[in-house]
LUMPAMAR-168388 format. One record per residue (C-alpha): residue in one letter; x, y, z; chain; residue number from 1. Coordinates in steps of 0.05 Angstrom, whole numbers. Layout:
# LUMPAMAR-168388
  rovex      px      py      pz  vexmar  lummi
      a       X       Y       Z       A    NUM
...
//
This chain:
# LUMPAMAR-168388
  rovex      px      py      pz  vexmar  lummi
      m   -2720    -186    -263       A      1
      l   -2695    -254    -241       A      2
      g   -2717    -234    -171       A      3
      l   -2788    -241    -194       A      4
      l   -2781    -316    -210       A      5
      p   -2807    -338    -141       A      6
      l   -2866    -291    -147       A      7
      l   -2884    -315    -217       A      8
      s   -2878    -386    -192       A      9
      l   -2927    -372    -136       A     10
      i   -2978    -344    -185       A     11
      l   -2970    -402    -233       A     12
      l   -2972    -453    -177       A     13
      s   -3040    -426    -157       A     14
      l   -3064    -427    -230       A     15
      s   -3039    -499    -237       A     16
      v   -3075    -521    -174       A     17
      h   -3140    -490    -198       A     18
      s   -3135    -519    -268       A     19
      l   -3124    -589    -240       A     20
      g   -3174    -584    -183       A     21
      r   -3247    -598    -175       A     22
      k   -3297    -557    -215       A     23
      d   -3327    -529    -151       A     24
      r   -3260    -509    -120       A     25
      l   -3258    -435    -103       A     26
      w   -3203    -393    -132       A     27
      r   -3185    -370     -62       A     28
      e   -3174    -441     -40       A     29
      s   -3128    -452    -100       A     30
      i   -3088    -390     -79       A     31
      l   -3079    -419      -9       A     32
      i   -3056    -486     -37       A     33
      g   -3009    -448     -83       A     34
      f   -2978    -414     -22       A     35
      l   -2970    -481      12       A     36
      l   -2935    -512     -48       A     37
      w   -2892    -450     -54       A     38
      g   -2872    -454      19       A     39
      g   -2856    -528      13       A     40
      i   -2814    -517     -49       A     41
      i   -2775    -461     -15       A     42
      t   -2761    -506      45       A     43
      g   -2740    -563       0       A     44
      v   -2694    -519     -41       A     45
      m   -2660    -491      21       A     46
      e   -2651    -556      58       A     47
      i   -2631    -601      -1       A     48
      l   -2584    -553     -36       A     49
      s   -2554    -535      31       A     50
      v   -2531    -606      44       A     51
      f   -2487    -602     -18       A     52
      h   -2465    -530      -6       A     53
      c   -2502    -512     -70       A     54
      l   -2543    -452     -47       A     55
      t   -2514    -411    -104       A     56
      f   -2545    -365    -154       A     57
      q   -2540    -416    -210       A     58
      w   -2572    -474    -171       A     59
      v   -2628    -431    -142       A     60
      l   -2642    -402    -211       A     61
      w   -2643    -472    -240       A     62
      a   -2691    -496    -186       A     63
      w   -2741    -440    -196       A     64
      s   -2735    -445    -272       A     65
      c   -2756    -518    -267       A     66
      v   -2815    -500    -222       A     67
      l   -2836    -444    -269       A     68
      a   -2829    -487    -331       A     69
      g   -2870    -543    -300       A     70
      c   -2925    -495    -280       A     71
      v   -2927    -464    -350       A     72
      v   -2936    -533    -381       A     73
      v   -2992    -551    -333       A     74
      v   -3028    -485    -342       A     75
      w   -3022    -487    -418       A     76
      r   -3048    -559    -422       A     77
      q   -3105    -546    -373       A     78
      r   -3121    -475    -396       A     79
      k   -3192    -493    -418       A     80
      f   -3208    -514    -346       A     81
      l   -3190    -446    -318       A     82
      r   -3251    -408    -297       A     83
      c   -3263    -334    -286       A     84
      p   -3245    -316    -214       A     85
      w   -3300    -264    -208       A     86
      p   -3365    -298    -230       A     87
      i   -3407    -256    -183       A     88
      a   -3372    -189    -191       A     89
      g   -3434    -159    -222       A     90
      d   -3476    -177    -161       A     91
      i   -3432    -141    -111       A     92
      s   -3467     -81     -79       A     93
      l   -3442     -10     -84       A     94
      t   -3424     -10     -10       A     95
      e   -3382     -73     -18       A     96
      k   -3348     -46     -80       A     97
      v   -3329      19     -44       A     98
      l   -3302     -18      17       A     99
      l   -3263     -68     -25       A    100
      f   -3235     -13     -69       A    101
      s   -3211      22      -6       A    102
      i   -3175     -41      16       A    103
      f   -3145     -47     -54       A    104
      l   -3117      24     -48       A    105
      i   -3088       7      20       A    106
      v   -3055     -56      -7       A    107
      a   -3028     -20     -68       A    108
      w   -2997      34     -25       A    109
      l   -2965     -18      21       A    110
      a   -2937     -53     -40       A    111
      l   -2901      10     -60       A    112
      l   -2874      20      10       A    113
      a   -2851     -52      14       A    114
      f   -2812     -46     -51       A    115
      f   -2779      22     -41       A    116
      s   -2763      14      33       A    117
      p   -2700     -23      54       A    118
      p   -2707     -71     113       A    119
      n   -2691     -26     172       A    120
      t   -2724     -53     235       A    121
      i   -2676     -71     292       A    122
      d   -2689    -146     287       A    123
      a   -2681    -144     211       A    124
      m   -2613    -111     217       A    125
      t   -2591    -155     275       A    126
      y   -2609    -224     251       A    127
      h   -2666    -231     200       A    128
      m   -2627    -202     141       A    129
      s   -2557    -216     169       A    130
      r   -2570    -291     170       A    131
      v   -2594    -287      97       A    132
      v   -2529    -256      72       A    133
      h   -2488    -305     114       A    134
      w   -2526    -362      79       A    135
      i   -2513    -332      11       A    136
      q   -2439    -325      26       A    137
      n   -2432    -394      57       A    138
      q   -2476    -428       4       A    139
      t   -2509    -467      59       A    140
      v   -2555    -457     120       A    141
      a   -2506    -497     163       A    142
      y   -2490    -462     228       A    143
      y   -2430    -415     228       A    144
      p   -2390    -380     283       A    145
      t   -2428    -317     305       A    146
      r   -2435    -273     365       A    147
      i   -2510    -264     349       A    148
      l   -2539    -333     364       A    149
      r   -2608    -311     342       A    150
      q   -2581    -316     272       A    151
      l   -2577    -391     284       A    152
      y   -2632    -419     328       A    153
      c   -2691    -374     312       A    154
      s   -2743    -405     266       A    155
      p   -2717    -393     194       A    156
      g   -2779    -404     151       A    157
      e   -2791    -332     131       A    158
      e   -2718    -318     118       A    159
      y   -2717    -379      73       A    160
      a   -2767    -342      29       A    161
      v   -2728    -277      33       A    162
      f   -2666    -315      11       A    163
      q   -2698    -334     -55       A    164
      f   -2711    -262     -74       A    165
      q   -2645    -237     -46       A    166
      i   -2599    -285     -83       A    167
      l   -2635    -280    -149       A    168
      s   -2641    -203    -149       A    169
      k   -2572    -193    -117       A    170
      g   -2603    -142     -70       A    171
      d   -2657    -131     -18       A    172
      q   -2709     -95     -61       A    173
      w   -2757    -154     -52       A    174
      a   -2741    -171      20       A    175
      n   -2803    -137      49       A    176
      g   -2845    -172      -4       A    177
      v   -2848    -237      36       A    178
      q   -2888    -204      92       A    179
      f   -2930    -167      41       A    180
      l   -2948    -231       5       A    181
      s   -2963    -262      72       A    182
      m   -3013    -207      85       A    183
      i   -3047    -219      17       A    184
      g   -3051    -293      31       A    185
      s   -3078    -281     101       A    186
      l   -3133    -236      75       A    187
      v   -3153    -291      26       A    188
      g   -3152    -341      82       A    189
      v   -3193    -297     128       A    190
      s   -3249    -292      77       A    191
      l   -3251    -368      70       A    192
      v   -3251    -380     145       A    193
      a   -3309    -331     151       A    194
      g   -3345    -373      99       A    195
      e   -3333    -435     141       A    196
      l   -3366    -400     199       A    197
      g   -3428    -390     157       A    198
      a   -3415    -319     133       A    199
      a   -3442    -300      64       A    200
      r   -3407    -250      19       A    201
      w   -3422    -189      62       A    202
      g   -3393    -223     124       A    203
      q   -3331    -244      85       A    204
      v   -3321    -173      60       A    205
      l   -3327    -147     132       A    206
      s   -3276    -199     155       A    207
      v   -3225    -177     102       A    208
      i   -3234    -103     121       A    209
      i   -3225    -118     195       A    210
      a   -3162    -158     182       A    211
      a   -3133    -108     133       A    212
      t   -3140     -50     181       A    213
      i   -3102     -81     240       A    214
      p   -3049     -28     256       A    215
      m   -2994     -78     270       A    216
      g   -3011    -115     206       A    217
      i   -3006     -52     164       A    218
      l   -2938     -35     194       A    219
      q   -2910    -106     189       A    220
      a   -2934    -117     117       A    221
      t   -2876     -73      93       A    222
      s   -2822    -103     137       A    223
      t   -2781    -166     146       A    224
      q   -2811    -184     213       A    225
      t   -2840    -254     214       A    226
      d   -2908    -246     248       A    227
      y   -2949    -240     184       A    228
      g   -2913    -300     156       A    229
      v   -2933    -345     213       A    230
      t   -3003    -314     210       A    231
      l   -3011    -337     138       A    232
      w   -2994    -409     154       A    233
      l   -3039    -409     217       A    234
      c   -3095    -381     175       A    235
      e   -3086    -436     124       A    236
      f   -3081    -489     179       A    237
      i   -3147    -466     209       A    238
      y   -3182    -463     142       A    239
      f   -3159    -532     119       A    240
      f   -3172    -560     189       A    241
      s   -3244    -536     181       A    242
      r   -3249    -567     112       A    243
      w   -3218    -632     137       A    244
      r   -3266    -634     196       A    245
      r   -3325    -629     148       A    246
      c   -3300    -673      92       A    247
      y   -3250    -719     127       A    248
      t   -3209    -729      64       A    249
      w   -3136    -743      54       A    250
      g   -3126    -681      11       A    251
      y   -3148    -633      65       A    252
      a   -3109    -672     117       A    253
      l   -3044    -663      78       A    254
      w   -3056    -589      65       A    255
      m   -3071    -580     139       A    256
      a   -3006    -616     156       A    257
      m   -2965    -573     109       A    258
      a   -2994    -509     137       A    259
      l   -2980    -532     208       A    260
      g   -2908    -551     191       A    261
      l   -2895    -485     157       A    262
      a   -2925    -447     216       A    263
      f   -2877    -483     263       A    264
      l   -2820    -467     216       A    265
      a   -2838    -393     211       A    266
      k   -2841    -373     285       A    267
      g   -2847    -404     353       A    268
      t   -2914    -370     366       A    269
      g   -2942    -414     311       A    270
      i   -2935    -474     358       A    271
      v   -2969    -438     416       A    272
      y   -3028    -410     376       A    273
      a   -3041    -477     343       A    274
      i   -3051    -514     409       A    275
      p   -3127    -505     416       A    276
      f   -3139    -529     345       A    277
      l   -3091    -588     355       A    278
      i   -3131    -608     416       A    279
      w   -3194    -601     375       A    280
      m   -3163    -644     320       A    281
      l   -3143    -698     369       A    282
      g   -3213    -699     397       A    283
      i   -3242    -711     327       A    284
      i   -3193    -767     314       A    285
      l   -3208    -801     380       A    286
      r   -3282    -795     368       A    287
      r   -3274    -827     299       A    288
      i   -3218    -874     320       A    289
      g   -3198    -924     268       A    290
      l   -3144    -943     219       A    291
      r   -3160    -884     173       A    292
      s   -3158    -834     230       A    293
      l   -3092    -861     257       A    294
      a   -3062    -860     187       A    295
      m   -3083    -787     179       A    296
      l   -3053    -769     247       A    297
      s   -2989    -805     228       A    298
      a   -2986    -768     162       A    299
      v   -2994    -701     197       A    300
      i   -2938    -717     245       A    301
      i   -2892    -740     188       A    302
      v   -2904    -679     145       A    303
      v   -2893    -630     202       A    304
      s   -2830    -668     223       A    305
      v   -2801    -669     152       A    306
      l   -2812    -595     142       A    307
      n   -2776    -579     208       A    308
      s   -2724    -634     207       A    309
      g   -2667    -591     181       A    310
      v   -2671    -537     234       A    311
      a   -2686    -589     288       A    312
      y   -2623    -628     270       A    313
      r   -2579    -566     270       A    314
      n   -2607    -542     337       A    315
      a   -2600    -610     368       A    316
      k   -2528    -614     345       A    317
      l   -2511    -545     373       A    318
      f   -2552    -546     437       A    319
      h   -2541    -618     458       A    320
      g   -2607    -648     439       A    321
      q   -2654    -588     441       A    322
      l   -2693    -594     376       A    323
      l   -2721    -523     368       A    324
      a   -2678    -479     414       A    325
      p   -2656    -476     486       A    326
      v   -2720    -487     525       A    327
      n   -2706    -460     594       A    328
      s   -2677    -395     621       A    329
      t   -2616    -428     651       A    330
      m   -2595    -457     584       A    331
      v   -2611    -393     546       A    332
      r   -2570    -351     593       A    333
      m   -2513    -400     588       A    334
      y   -2515    -401     511       A    335
      t   -2536    -330     494       A    336
      g   -2531    -288     557       A    337
      a   -2605    -270     548       A    338
      d   -2671    -288     579       A    339
      h   -2718    -339     549       A    340
      t   -2789    -326     525       A    341
      i   -2822    -387     558       A    342
      n   -2849    -383     629       A    343
      e   -2813    -425     680       A    344
      h   -2879    -441     716       A    345
      f   -2948    -450     687       A    346
      g   -3005    -430     733       A    347
      w   -3059    -381     749       A    348
      q   -3009    -326     768       A    349
      e   -2974    -329     701       A    350
      l   -3039    -334     662       A    351
      g   -3075    -278     698       A    352
      a   -3016    -230     702       A    353
      n   -2996    -239     629       A    354
      a   -3068    -233     605       A    355
      l   -3077    -167     641       A    356
      r   -3010    -140     619       A    357
      n   -3021    -160     546       A    358
      a   -3090    -128     549       A    359
      g   -3056     -66     576       A    360
      l   -3010     -65     516       A    361
      e   -3069     -64     468       A    362
      l   -3118     -20     506       A    363
      v   -3082      46     498       A    364
      t   -3104     114     471       A    365
      p   -3070     179     451       A    366
      w   -3091     209     518       A    367
      v   -3048     199     579       A    368
      g   -3105     209     628       A    369
      v   -3147     155     595       A    370
      n   -3088     108     594       A    371
      k   -3077     119     668       A    372
      a   -3150     103     681       A    373
      i   -3144      38     641       A    374
      e   -3080      20     678       A    375
      g   -3115      32     744       A    376
      f   -3173     -12     723       A    377
      l   -3125     -68     704       A    378
      y   -3091     -64     772       A    379
      r   -3158     -67     808       A    380
      t   -3177    -127     766       A    381
      s   -3111    -161     785       A    382
      d   -3129    -151     859       A    383
      v   -3197    -184     848       A    384
      l   -3164    -242     811       A    385
      h   -3108    -248     863       A    386
      v   -3052    -241     812       A    387
      n   -2991    -196     814       A    388
      m   -2982    -155     751       A    389
      n   -2913    -135     775       A    390
      d   -2889    -207     779       A    391
      l   -2823    -202     740       A    392
      s   -2812    -277     737       A    393
      s   -2863    -282     680       A    394
      s   -2837    -219     646       A    395
      f   -2784    -224     592       A    396
      q   -2718    -193     616       A    397
      r   -2756    -176     680       A    398
      t   -2787    -115     649       A    399
      p   -2839     -80     693       A    400
      f   -2908     -65     664       A    401
      k   -2922       7     645       A    402
      s   -2979      36     605       A    403
      e   -2956      73     542       A    404
      k   -2989     121     494       A    405
      l   -3017      98     427       A    406
      t   -2959     102     379       A    407
      i   -2941      85     307       A    408
      f   -2883      37     308       A    409
      e   -2881     -33     280       A    410
      d   -2852     -64     344       A    411
      i   -2903     -37     394       A    412
      s   -2965      -9     359       A    413
      a   -3030     -30     391       A    414
      s   -3098     -48     362       A    415
      p   -3149     -23     413       A    416
      l   -3207     -19     364       A    417
      h   -3198     -92     345       A    418
      v   -3197    -113     418       A    419
      i   -3264     -77     426       A    420
      l   -3293    -109     363       A    421
      f   -3273    -179     386       A    422
      t   -3301    -168     455       A    423
      v   -3367    -142     425       A    424
      a   -3372    -202     378       A    425
      v   -3361    -253     434       A    426
      f   -3411    -216     478       A    427
      l   -3464    -215     423       A    428
      i   -3461    -290     408       A    429
      a   -3462    -305     482       A    430
      v   -3522    -260     498       A    431
      f   -3559    -264     431       A    432
      p   -3554    -336     405       A    433
      s   -3591    -316     341       A    434
      l   -3529    -277     320       A    435
      g   -3486    -339     322       A    436
      n   -3485    -413     308       A    437
      k   -3449    -474     333       A    438
      e   -3390    -462     287       A    439
      m   -3381    -391     313       A    440
      v   -3386    -414     386       A    441
      f   -3333    -467     378       A    442
      y   -3288    -420     338       A    443
      a   -3295    -366     392       A    444
      l   -3275    -417     445       A    445
      a   -3215    -437     403       A    446
      l   -3194    -364     396       A    447
      i   -3200    -355     471       A    448
      g   -3159    -418     478       A    449
      m   -3105    -387     434       A    450
      m   -3098    -328     482       A    451
      v   -3099    -374     543       A    452
      a   -3042    -415     513       A    453
      f   -3004    -352     493       A    454
      n   -3009    -320     563       A    455
      l   -2996    -385     600       A    456
      i   -2935    -408     561       A    457
      l   -2899    -345     538       A    458
      k   -2871    -290     582       A    459
      w   -2899    -221     576       A    460
      q   -2858    -174     532       A    461
      c   -2864     -99     528       A    462
      w   -2864    -105     452       A    463
      g   -2912    -164     452       A    464
      t   -2965    -130     409       A    465
      r   -2930    -155     346       A    466
      f   -2941    -227     371       A    467
      h   -3015    -212     377       A    468
      l   -3022    -201     302       A    469
      s   -3040    -274     289       A    470
      f   -3095    -272     340       A    471
      f   -3126    -208     313       A    472
      v   -3124    -234     241       A    473
      m   -3157    -299     261       A    474
      s   -3210    -262     302       A    475
      a   -3231    -223     240       A    476
      p   -3274    -280     210       A    477
      l   -3313    -286     275       A    478
      i   -3326    -211     279       A    479
      g   -3347    -208     206       A    480
      a   -3393    -268     212       A    481
      v   -3427    -239     274       A    482
      f   -3434    -169     246       A    483
      e   -3464    -196     182       A    484
      k   -3524    -221     221       A    485
      m   -3539    -153     250       A    486
      r   -3597    -117     217       A    487
      s   -3568     -48     204       A    488
      r   -3519     -53     146       A    489
      v   -3511      23     146       A    490
      w   -3483      25     217       A    491
      i   -3437     -34     204       A    492
      a   -3412      -1     140       A    493
      l   -3398      63     179       A    494
      v   -3358      22     230       A    495
      m   -3317      -6     172       A    496
      v   -3306      64     144       A    497
      g   -3283      85     214       A    498
      l   -3233      28     216       A    499
      i   -3205      49     148       A    500
      v   -3200     122     169       A    501
      c   -3165     102     234       A    502
      a   -3116      60     195       A    503
      l   -3093     118     151       A    504
      p   -3040     144     199       A    505
      y   -3007      75     202       A    506
      i   -3007      73     126       A    507
      f   -2978     142     113       A    508
      y   -2938     160     175       A    509
      n   -2897      98     191       A    510
      p   -2834     130     219       A    511
      m   -2791      73     192       A    512
      k   -2815      81     121       A    513
      s   -2859     134      91       A    514
      f   -2870     174      27       A    515
      v   -2902     234      61       A    516
      t   -2860     250     123       A    517
      v   -2800     297     125       A    518
      d   -2753     238     125       A    519
      n   -2782     212      60       A    520
      i   -2750     148      36       A    521
      m   -2755     172     -36       A    522
      h   -2708     229     -18       A    523
      k   -2652     179      -5       A    524
      k   -2603     176     -62       A    525
      d   -2574     112     -34       A    526
      r   -2613      59       3       A    527
      n   -2555      55      52       A    528
      e   -2571     126      75       A    529
      v   -2627      95     115       A    530
      y   -2573      61     158       A    531
      f   -2518     114     158       A    532
      d   -2511     189     153       A    533
      p   -2485     208      84       A    534
      s   -2418     230     112       A    535
      v   -2408     165     151       A    536
      l   -2430     125      91       A    537
      s   -2380     160      47       A    538
      q   -2324     145      97       A    539
      l   -2343      72     102       A    540
      k   -2344      65      26       A    541
      s   -2275      97      24       A    542
      v   -2249      46      74       A    543
      r   -2281     -10      34       A    544
      d   -2247      14     -30       A    545
      q   -2180      19       6       A    546
      l   -2187     -53      30       A    547
      k   -2202     -76     -41       A    548
      n   -2142     -38     -67       A    549
      i   -2095     -75     -19       A    550
      q   -2129    -141     -39       A    551
      c   -2161    -151      29       A    552
      h   -2221    -196      18       A    553
      e   -2230    -228      87       A    554
      v   -2258    -183     142       A    555
      g   -2271    -206     214       A    556
      l   -2330    -179     254       A    557
      v   -2327    -166     329       A    558
      v   -2396    -147     353       A    559
      n   -2443    -158     411       A    560
      e   -2509    -197     412       A    561
      f   -2552    -137     396       A    562
      i   -2512    -100     343       A    563
      k   -2543     -82     276       A    564
      e   -2498    -123     231       A    565
      y   -2535    -120     165       A    566
      p   -2516     -48     148       A    567
      i   -2442     -68     148       A    568
      w   -2459    -121      96       A    569
      r   -2496     -68      55       A    570
      v   -2432     -28      49       A    571
      f   -2377     -81      46       A    572
      n   -2412    -139      10       A    573
      p   -2485    -122      -8       A    574
      a   -2495    -183     -52       A    575
      g   -2464    -232      -2       A    576
      d   -2420    -260     -57       A    577
      g   -2346    -276     -57       A    578
      s   -2322    -205     -68       A    579
      m   -2309    -196       6       A    580
      r   -2317    -250      59       A    581
      l   -2345    -227     127       A    582
      e   -2343    -274     187       A    583
      h   -2351    -267     262       A    584
      i   -2289    -277     304       A    585
      e   -2276    -282     379       A    586
      v   -2343    -318     389       A    587
      n   -2366    -348     456       A    588
      d   -2351    -418     480       A    589
      i   -2415    -452     458       A    590
      i   -2406    -432     385       A    591
      s   -2330    -437     382       A    592
      p   -2330    -511     361       A    593
      v   -2372    -494     300       A    594
      e   -2329    -490     238       A    595
      y   -2333    -437     184       A    596
      p   -2373    -469     126       A    597
      l   -2323    -440      76       A    598
      g   -2263    -467     113       A    599
      k   -2204    -431     145       A    600
      f   -2213    -357     157       A    601
      d   -2153    -309     164       A    602
      p   -2179    -237     166       A    603
      c   -2136    -182     138       A    604
      a   -2182    -130     170       A    605
      i   -2228    -128     230       A    606
      i   -2291     -87     240       A    607
      s   -2309     -76     313       A    608
      m   -2379     -50     331       A    609
      a   -2398     -31     403       A    610
      i   -2338     -71     428       A    611
      n   -2281     -30     457       A    612
      l   -2216     -56     426       A    613
      p   -2150     -24     444       A    614
      d   -2135      40     406       A    615
      q   -2061      23     401       A    616
      g   -2076     -41     363       A    617
      y   -2106    -110     366       A    618
      e   -2076    -180     362       A    619
      l   -2110    -243     336       A    620
      g   -2068    -306     336       A    621
      q   -2001    -289     303       A    622
      s   -2029    -227     268       A    623
      a   -2027    -154     292       A    624
      y   -2077    -101     270       A    625
      v   -2076     -25     274       A    626
      k   -2137      21     275       A    627
      v   -2149      59     210       A    628
      y   -2220      84     222       A    629
      s   -2263     103     281       A    630
      q   -2332     134     285       A    631
      g   -2385     142     339       A    632
      k   -2383     142     415       A    633
      g   -2422     121     476       A    634
      g   -2428      47     459       A    635
      e   -2442      60     385       A    636
      e   -2370      59     362       A    637
      t   -2349      29     296       A    638
      d   -2275      16     290       A    639
      i   -2237     -15     232       A    640
      f   -2168     -48     240       A    641
      v   -2121     -71     185       A    642
      r   -2069    -126     191       A    643
      v   -1997    -102     191       A    644
      k   -1963    -170     201       A    645
//
């Protein structure tokens, strides 16, 4: 139950904000501010306690207890100012009620999936969840020796939130809840942004339905990926930017700054997608230049810098001055052996090729023939635009472009219907001005600017559809606002029903987590059976028990950059506590100067994964180890060695 403390704090923070706010403040705006305060508190707890190596169960519990107690006092004292959140519920039409109830059912089903499904995507097992258990063990977010450098330099904002639930619940039952909550917050934000574009209630309802039925969003809402997290903060940034632009008050400027800082902290794509709105913001400040404007700009820079100062300092220390991460391919290959995601050149070739390839990722169908026709159209378009779609210099890991079938998988699922809806909306406001307004036009241009920045700056990736989630969510308000102005509500309602129906396979048949497929997650007696076959799991538990019997509590890990490390923690130290210490050994040169946060490490056993160590034994320093367990083959070996001297 203690794992619910952060969630209860989020709810009470929103209630506190609403009780202390203006009488005309919308509940939805209070919810967004509650999320911002929640994100700020999480960042503060992680960075401040980390300095003193106090990221322990007791200190984190004390921190959230104080937050919860403070919110309870505020809500109780201001309870008479709390107003009903549904003052117009009786005025909602039957069509709107049916559509909203459908979305409620979708959200409720995803909540069940998020709770019962262990985090099992490749990235989650490689570094998202692995870094969380390392932090719990080390009692700090200070960098540690590791062979998987993504555990260090990748933006940590979402894992900061996962950490709160993980350490308080002593398990990962709530790990997927961070992305799920981000989806809820994003849907609230989408409705408010639609209102800023001039949409009335019907347009806001349409916007929420469009955002809630994005296939990639449905799949990621039950995972520990980070794309919905950054989407939430971008959505809040855009909403509070719009409010600041209209009101030009300090309050909205600070909320805008917090949202921007948390977006940067959540994922690198947050920086890229924010560029058009930052240019827009600078234009407003220059037009209204003065002491107040400069002070607001300074405040935004300070807030964003403070929120990201911890990770910037740690990266600069490790990567010799690079604040966020290695920024060019040469440095990335030197430090990690991998390619970098940023283009080495920025020009028409990179922009055009990446735009067409990313369009090709989204414009797919279940039919191979149709996909081939679309692929042929894209290549003919590339000839007209004089760009080379097969230019591998702007492709991550030099991956060639290839059209794929429509599939249900949270790393690569496409959203072709939402591409069509966005294209139709932009076409309508361009050809029929009566269907739009100045706000919609500027917003549409900003959205186009988001994709220009994305394609110009970032290399194309074959799994890039998950990075497009933020764009599709932020396009939903525009689509809803435009469709609201169309005369036939019946046809628009049918389109919404079609979106909901098309979303059902992604809801019920996610191969990574489902209640209705043959590999039903509810059939698993042990959550670890998602990671291991029952026989292998039984053997690993037996080895773990043997190590404990011989008082072996320090285990070294020898793995490669892409190994799924988290399952090993699930077996040997699921809580990340002091019962068994796991650390990487034999790390590369760039990380070797980094010291173990817990001090000297002398492993009495070694777990080797996908690294071929000698069968006859292994030596580390003055110690010798013999193999006691081996499983797997073909690059998937897991070997365990025990020290004999």
